[in-house]
N, C-alpha and C positions, 0 to 999 in steps of 0.2 A: 573429652580432653581437648585442650587448645594448644596451638602451636604459634610461636611468635615469629613474625617476619618483619624485620625493621621495627617499626613502632606499631605495626598492625598485629592483630590476633586472628588466626585462622582457625575456624572450627573444623576438626577432623570429621570427614564424612566420606562416603564412597566417591571416588573420582570418576566423573562421567564425561563432561566435555573436555576437549583438548586444552581449553583455557585453564581449567582446574589442574590438569596434568602439568602444564608449564609452570603455573604458580607453585605447585607442590615441589617441583624440581628446584625452583629458586629458594623456597623455604628450606628444603633439605640441605642445600649448600650452606646456608647460614648456621644451621644447628648440627651439621654432620659430625664435627669433632667435639661434641659436647662432653664434658667430664663424665666419667663413669658414675653410676648410681645417682644420677640427677634426673629431675623431671624432664629436662631437655633431651637427655639420652633416651628416655622412654618415648618421648614424642618423636624423635628421629627414627627410632625403630618401628613405631607404628606407621609413620608416614612412609617409610621405605617399603613396608609391606603393602600399603595401599597403592603406591606407585608401581611396585612389581606386579600386582594384580592387574592394574590398568595395562601395563606393557604386555603381559601375557595374553590379554584379551584383544588388544588392538594391534600389536606388532609381534605375532607369533613367529617363532623360529621353527621351521619344519625340520624333522629328522632327515638326515641325508642317507641315502642308500649306500651301504659300504662299498659296493662294486662301483657305483658312480664316483664316489670319493677317490677310489684308487685310479680310475680312468682319468680323472681331472689331474691327479698328481703325475701321471705318465707323460 
């Protein structure tokens, strides 16, 4: 499946280097509000899943200990 970015076409594949991640974010900005039931909407959904996977691997958010969270609020 291909995704359009400006006049370019980007082939969807696993996002590995940071450069691909940044380009994916820019591309998603362009097609984010695509009309429902269109090829662009499908592309946006797939691209967002790829970006989410990259973020989970490279920018994990660790679970907070509930007691520590309460201490921080105090």
